[in-house]
C-alpha positions in Angstrom: -107.9 -30.7 128.3 -104.4 -29.0 128.7 -103.1 -31.3 125.9 -105.9 -30.2 123.6 -105.2 -26.6 124.4 -101.5 -26.9 123.5 -102.4 -28.6 120.3 -104.6 -25.7 119.3 -102.0 -23.2 120.2 -99.3 -25.0 118.3 -101.4 -25.5 115.2 -103.6 -22.3 114.8 -106.3 -22.3 112.1 -104.6 -20.6 109.1 -106.3 -17.4 107.8 -108.2 -17.7 104.5 -106.1 -16.5 101.6 -106.9 -13.2 100.0 -105.7 -11.2 97.0 -102.8 -9.6 99.2 -101.5 -13.1 100.3 -102.1 -14.8 96.8 -100.3 -12.0 94.7 -96.8 -13.0 95.7 -97.4 -16.5 94.5 -98.7 -15.4 91.3 -95.8 -12.7 90.9 -93.3 -15.5 91.3 -94.7 -18.2 89.2 -96.9 -16.5 86.6 -96.1 -12.9 85.9 -92.9 -13.4 84.0 -94.9 -15.0 81.0 -98.4 -13.6 81.8 -97.8 -9.9 81.0 -98.4 -7.9 77.8 -95.1 -8.8 76.3 -94.7 -12.2 77.6 -95.1 -15.7 76.0 -98.5 -16.4 77.6 -101.8 -15.6 75.8 -103.1 -13.4 78.5 -101.9 -11.4 81.4 -102.4 -12.4 85.1 -101.2 -9.2 86.9 -104.4 -8.0 88.8 -107.1 -9.6 90.8 -109.6 -9.2 88.0 -107.3 -11.1 85.5 -107.5 -14.1 87.8 -110.9 -13.8 89.1 -112.7 -13.9 85.7 -110.7 -16.9 84.6 -110.8 -18.7 88.1 -112.4 -22.0 87.0 -110.0 -22.2 84.0 -106.8 -21.3 85.8 -107.8 -23.7 88.8 -108.3 -26.5 86.4 -105.0 -25.9 84.6 -103.2 -25.7 87.9 -104.8 -29.0 89.2 -103.6 -30.8 86.0 -100.2 -29.4 86.7 -100.0 -28.0 83.0 -98.9 -24.6 84.5 -96.3 -23.2 85.2 -94.5 -25.2 82.4 -91.9 -27.3 83.9 -90.7 -30.5 82.6 -88.3 -32.1 85.1 -89.7 -34.2 88.0 -88.2 -34.4 91.5 -86.0 -37.4 90.7 -83.2 -35.4 88.9 -80.5 -33.1 89.9 -81.1 -29.4 91.0 -81.1 -26.9 88.0 -80.7 -23.2 87.6 -84.0 -21.0 87.0 -86.3 -23.7 88.5 -89.8 -22.6 87.5 -91.5 -25.6 89.5 -94.3 -24.6 91.7 -94.1 -26.1 95.3 -97.3 -28.2 96.0 -98.2 -26.0 99.1 -98.4 -22.9 96.9 -100.3 -24.7 94.0 -102.9 -26.0 96.7 -103.3 -22.5 98.2 -103.9 -20.9 94.8 -106.4 -23.5 93.7 -108.3 -23.2 97.1 -108.4 -19.4 96.7 -109.7 -19.6 93.1 -112.4 -22.3 94.1 -113.3 -20.0 97.1 -114.3 -17.3 94.5 -111.1 -15.4 94.6 -111.7 -13.2 97.6 -110.2 -9.9 97.2 -110.0 -9.1 101.0 -110.2 -5.7 102.3 -112.9 -4.0 100.2 -111.8 -0.7 101.5 -108.5 -0.8 99.9 -108.1 -1.3 96.1 -106.4 -4.5 95.2 -102.8 -4.0 94.0 -101.4 -4.8 90.7 -98.4 -7.0 90.2 -95.4 -5.2 88.6 -93.9 -7.8 86.1 -90.1 -8.3 86.4 -87.8 -6.1 84.3 -85.8 -7.8 81.7 -82.3 -8.5 82.7 -79.6 -6.2 81.4 -77.3 -7.4 78.8 -73.7 -7.7 80.0 -71.1 -5.2 78.6 -69.7 -6.3 75.3 -72.9 -8.3 74.3 -73.0 -8.8 70.5 -76.6 -8.5 68.9 -77.1 -10.2 65.4 -80.5 -9.5 63.9 -82.2 -11.6 61.4 -81.1 -10.5 57.9 -84.3 -10.7 56.2 -87.9 -10.1 57.2 -90.0 -13.2 58.0 -93.6 -13.8 59.2 -94.8 -16.8 61.2 -97.5 -18.2 59.3 -101.2 -18.1 60.5 -101.5 -22.0 60.3 -99.2 -24.9 60.1 -97.6 -25.4 56.6 -98.1 -29.0 55.5 -94.9 -30.4 54.0 -94.3 -33.6 52.1 -92.6 -35.7 54.9 -94.7 -34.2 57.7 -91.9 -34.8 60.3 -90.9 -31.2 60.8 -94.0 -29.2 61.3 -93.9 -25.6 62.8 -90.1 -25.5 62.4 -88.0 -23.0 60.6 -84.3 -22.4 60.2 -82.2 -19.2 59.6 -78.8 -18.5 58.8 -77.2 -15.5 60.5 -73.9 -14.6 59.3 -71.3 -13.3 62.0 -68.6 -12.2 59.7 -66.0 -12.9 62.5 -62.4 -13.0 61.5 -61.2 -14.6 64.7 -62.6 -17.2 67.1 -65.5 -15.8 69.2 -65.7 -17.0 72.9 -69.2 -16.9 74.2 -70.4 -17.7 77.8 -74.1 -16.9 77.2 -76.7 -16.8 74.4 -80.0 -14.8 74.3 -82.9 -14.3 71.9 -85.3 -11.3 71.6 -88.5 -12.0 69.7 -91.5 -9.9 68.4 -93.6 -12.9 68.9 -93.1 -14.3 72.3 -96.4 -16.0 72.4 -95.7 -17.9 69.2 -91.9 -18.9 69.5 -91.4 -21.9 71.8 -87.8 -23.1 71.5 -84.7 -21.5 69.8 -81.6 -23.8 69.2 -78.3 -22.7 68.1 -75.4 -24.1 66.1 -72.2 -22.7 64.7 -71.3 -23.4 61.1 -68.1 -22.6 59.5 -68.6 -24.8 56.4 -71.4 -22.9 54.6 -73.7 -26.0 55.2 -76.5 -24.0 56.4 -76.1 -21.5 53.5 -76.3 -24.3 51.0 -79.5 -25.3 52.5 -80.9 -21.7 52.5 -79.9 -21.2 48.9 -81.8 -24.2 48.0 -85.1 -22.8 49.3 -86.2 -19.6 47.7 -88.1 -18.5 50.8 -86.6 -16.7 53.7 -84.8 -19.3 55.8 -85.7 -23.0 55.2 -88.2 -25.5 56.3 -86.0 -28.0 58.0 -84.5 -28.6 61.5 -81.1 -27.0 62.3 -78.9 -30.1 62.8 -76.1 -30.3 60.2 -74.8 -33.7 59.4 -73.8 -35.0 62.8 -73.9 -31.6 64.4 -77.0 -31.3 66.5 -78.8 -27.9 67.0 -78.4 -26.7 70.4 -74.8 -27.5 70.8 -74.2 -23.7 70.9 -77.0 -23.0 73.4 -80.8 -22.9 73.5 -83.7 -20.8 74.7 -87.4 -21.7 75.6 -90.5 -20.6 77.0 -89.8 -18.4 80.1 -86.0 -18.6 79.4 -84.7 -15.8 77.1 -81.1 -16.2 77.9 -78.8 -19.2 78.6 -75.6 -18.6 80.6 -72.7 -21.2 81.1 -71.1 -21.2 84.5 -67.8 -19.6 85.1 -64.9 -21.6 83.7 -66.9 -22.8 80.5 -67.5 -21.1 77.1 -68.5 -21.9 73.6 -65.9 -21.3 70.8 -67.3 -20.3 67.4 -64.7 -20.7 64.7 -63.7 -17.9 62.3 -66.0 -17.0 59.3 -68.9 -18.8 61.0 -72.7 -18.5 60.5 -75.2 -19.2 63.3 -77.8 -21.5 62.2 -80.8 -21.0 64.2 -83.8 -23.4 64.5 -87.0 -21.9 65.6 -90.0 -24.1 67.0 -93.2 -22.0 66.9 -96.8 -22.5 67.4 -99.3 -20.6 64.9 -101.8 -18.2 66.5 -104.2 -17.8 63.7 -102.8 -14.7 62.2 -99.4 -13.9 60.6 -96.7 -12.5 63.1 -93.8 -10.5 61.5 -90.5 -11.3 63.2 -87.9 -8.7 64.0 -85.8 -11.0 66.2 -82.1 -11.1 67.1 -79.7 -13.2 68.9 -77.3 -12.0 71.7 -73.9 -13.4 72.2 -72.4 -12.7 75.7 -68.7 -12.5 75.5 -66.4 -14.9 77.6 -62.7 -14.7 78.8 -61.3 -17.9 77.4 -58.2 -17.7 79.8 -58.8 -20.4 82.4 -61.9 -21.5 80.7 -62.7 -24.7 78.7 -64.7 -24.9 75.5 -67.9 -26.7 75.6 -68.7 -29.8 73.3 -71.9 -31.8 72.9 -72.4 -35.5 73.8 -75.6 -37.1 72.6 -77.4 -40.2 73.7 -80.7 -41.3 72.3 -82.6 -43.3 69.7 -81.8 -42.7 66.0 -84.8 -44.8 64.9 -88.3 -45.1 66.1 -90.8 -47.6 64.8 -94.2 -47.6 66.4 -97.4 -49.2 64.9 -100.6 -47.2 65.2 -102.1 -47.8 68.5 -98.9 -49.0 70.0 -98.5 -47.8 73.7 -96.0 -47.9 76.5 -93.1 -48.7 74.3 -89.8 -48.2 76.1 -86.3 -48.2 74.7 -83.0 -47.4 76.0 -79.6 -46.3 74.7 -76.2 -46.5 76.5 -73.1 -44.6 75.9 -69.8 -45.1 77.8 -67.7 -42.1 78.2 -64.1 -42.8 76.9 -62.7 -39.8 79.0 -63.5 -37.7 82.1 -66.5 -35.3 81.2 -67.6 -32.3 83.1 -71.2 -31.8 82.4 -72.7 -28.3 82.9 -76.2 -28.7 81.1 -78.6 -31.0 79.3 -81.0 -30.2 76.4 -83.7 -33.0 75.9 -85.3 -33.4 72.5 -88.4 -35.5 71.4 -91.5 -35.7 69.4 -95.0 -35.6 71.2 -95.2 -39.5 70.8 -92.8 -39.4 73.6 -94.4 -39.7 77.0 -91.4 -39.7 79.4 -87.7 -39.7 79.5 -84.9 -40.2 81.9 -81.1 -39.8 81.9 -78.9 -41.7 84.4 -75.2 -42.0 84.8 -73.5 -45.1 86.4 -70.2 -44.3 87.5 -67.4 -47.0 87.5 -67.7 -47.2 91.3 -71.2 -48.4 90.9 -72.8 -45.0 92.0 -75.9 -44.1 90.0 -77.0 -40.6 89.4 -80.3 -39.5 87.9 -79.2 -36.5 86.0 -82.6 -35.6 84.4 -86.0 -37.3 84.8 -88.9 -35.9 82.8 -92.1 -37.8 83.7 -94.4 -36.0 81.4 -92.8 -34.7 78.3 -94.2 -32.0 76.2 -92.2 -30.8 73.1 -93.7 -27.2 73.3 -91.8 -26.6 76.6 -88.6 -28.0 75.6 -85.6 -25.9 76.9 -82.0 -26.3 78.3 -81.4 -27.1 81.8 -78.1 -25.8 83.5 -77.0 -27.9 86.5 -76.6 -25.8 89.7 -73.4 -27.8 90.3 -71.0 -29.2 87.5 -71.3 -32.9 87.3 -68.0 -34.6 87.1 -68.2 -38.0 85.2 -65.1 -40.1 85.2 -64.1 -42.1 82.3 -66.0 -45.4 82.1 -69.3 -43.8 83.1 -72.2 -45.3 81.4 -74.9 -42.8 80.3 -78.4 -44.5 79.9 -81.2 -42.6 78.3 -84.7 -44.2 78.6 -87.6 -43.2 76.6 -91.3 -44.3 76.9 -93.4 -43.6 73.7 -97.1 -43.8 73.1 -98.5 -44.0 69.6 -102.1 -44.5 70.6 -105.2 -42.4 70.9 -104.7 -42.4 74.6 -101.7 -40.0 74.2 -103.5 -36.5 74.1 -100.3 -35.0 72.5 -100.3 -37.5 69.6 -100.1 -35.3 66.5 -102.0 -37.6 64.3 -105.7 -38.4 65.1 -106.3 -41.3 64.4 -102.8 -42.6 65.0 -100.6 -43.6 62.0 -97.8 -45.9 61.8 -94.6 -44.1 62.8 -91.4 -44.9 60.9 -88.8 -42.2 61.4 -85.0 -42.0 61.5 -82.7 -39.0 62.6 -79.0 -39.3 62.5 -78.8 -37.1 65.5 -81.5 -38.7 67.4 -85.3 -38.7 67.2 -85.6 -38.6 70.9 -82.2 -37.8 72.8 -80.5 -36.0 75.4 -77.6 -33.5 74.4 -75.2 -33.2 77.3 -73.1 -30.0 77.2 -69.7 -30.0 79.0 -65.9 -30.3 78.6 -63.2 -32.8 79.0 -60.2 -32.1 81.2 -58.2 -31.1 78.1 -58.8 -30.2 74.4 -57.6 -33.6 73.4 -60.2 -35.3 75.8 -63.0 -33.1 74.7 -62.2 -34.0 71.1 -62.1 -37.8 72.0 -65.5 -37.4 73.7 -67.0 -35.7 70.7 -65.6 -38.2 68.2 -67.0 -41.1 70.2 -70.3 -39.4 70.4 -70.5 -38.9 66.7 -69.2 -42.4 65.8 -71.9 -43.9 68.1 -74.7 -41.9 66.4 -73.9 -43.7 63.3 -73.7 -47.1 65.0 -77.3 -46.4 66.6 -78.6 -45.9 63.1 -77.4 -49.5 62.2 -78.9 -51.2 65.1 -81.8 -53.6 64.5 -81.9 -53.0 60.7 -82.8 -56.3 59.0 -80.6 -57.3 56.3 -82.0 -57.1 52.8 -82.6 -60.4 51.0 -80.8 -60.2 47.7 -83.2 -60.5 44.7 -82.3 -63.5 42.4 -81.2 -62.6 38.8 -83.9 -63.1 36.2 -83.2 -66.4 34.3 -81.9 -66.1 30.7 -84.5 -67.4 28.4 
């Protein structure tokens, strides 16, 4: 009897949750996007907002579709972690399924105050879109069908000297439609040439330029309006550069005018290293209609020491999962990034909490599982079609942002990455059989 009493005292029955105990969970994990000016389609700031959608919200939580967070538990810790602990998810689902009890009826339920936008640091440079543009009401079909809901803009900086940038931000007039923003600096007018070729505002292509991958100069995503590099690292934008900005959007059924702008947070270059990209991924994907659970890997050996600060994944929705590991020369293996359930709409950069120092000789392995069957709910084609697609910078890939120990080592890393991009594109390509000459009569 005494033992039973001690157990009951040690594990008292928890009081049922009410709005007053659930509101802090909603404020932490939902309110940033689910507000009037947020990326979500409806607000979740008061008891009524959740109560009238309780079955829907409970099901979305149960399927772990919200809050949107791609990394699993197997990778390294990152900044701005938006994952929801299972204990809080369970409490919120149970409260919704219990009818969303408000609690003390004598006191009106409180309303959550959404977080204030972070103030821009002093000296931040704001560059607006130079021409008005509207996101179309529906997806625009194009001839090759590989870049739907993607638009790229050229934003001249008119900088006479190099710019040193520690952070990038994006402000948008259509937060519910814009999903991913990726940036690239261009000092060779390549983006302008593409823009001039397309008579519309901007152009309907991705933001990659030759072997330069969009996102090398930062990226933003749903719930992330600003990306900051850690102290000691910066991006260097050459003189007379344009920003080439790729927008991934999702039409909402009506035209949405954009009055968007990019923010560039200045950096002190003294004692700081310039960030460069290293890419590992698949340049060619060939999947037959109905082909599922196809897995392929890419390996890249670092020729120099590389301090990695962030990773930006990329993939189409035929991709189901992706994983990035680093095997050090000592034999130690680190899982840098593990995404067990890929969703291209929630692509964003991930900045590591601690800089990852990878010595020369480290093997980066990127592993991708793809599914081109009707069992993949995100397959863009119904019924599935044969997929034959190539991309010099990677159809599915990881872009690692970091720096070598010196400018020379950084250049060696970047050159090796670009050389390997071309080598990947040559793998597994069958030799053409020469056509015999026509006999002379």
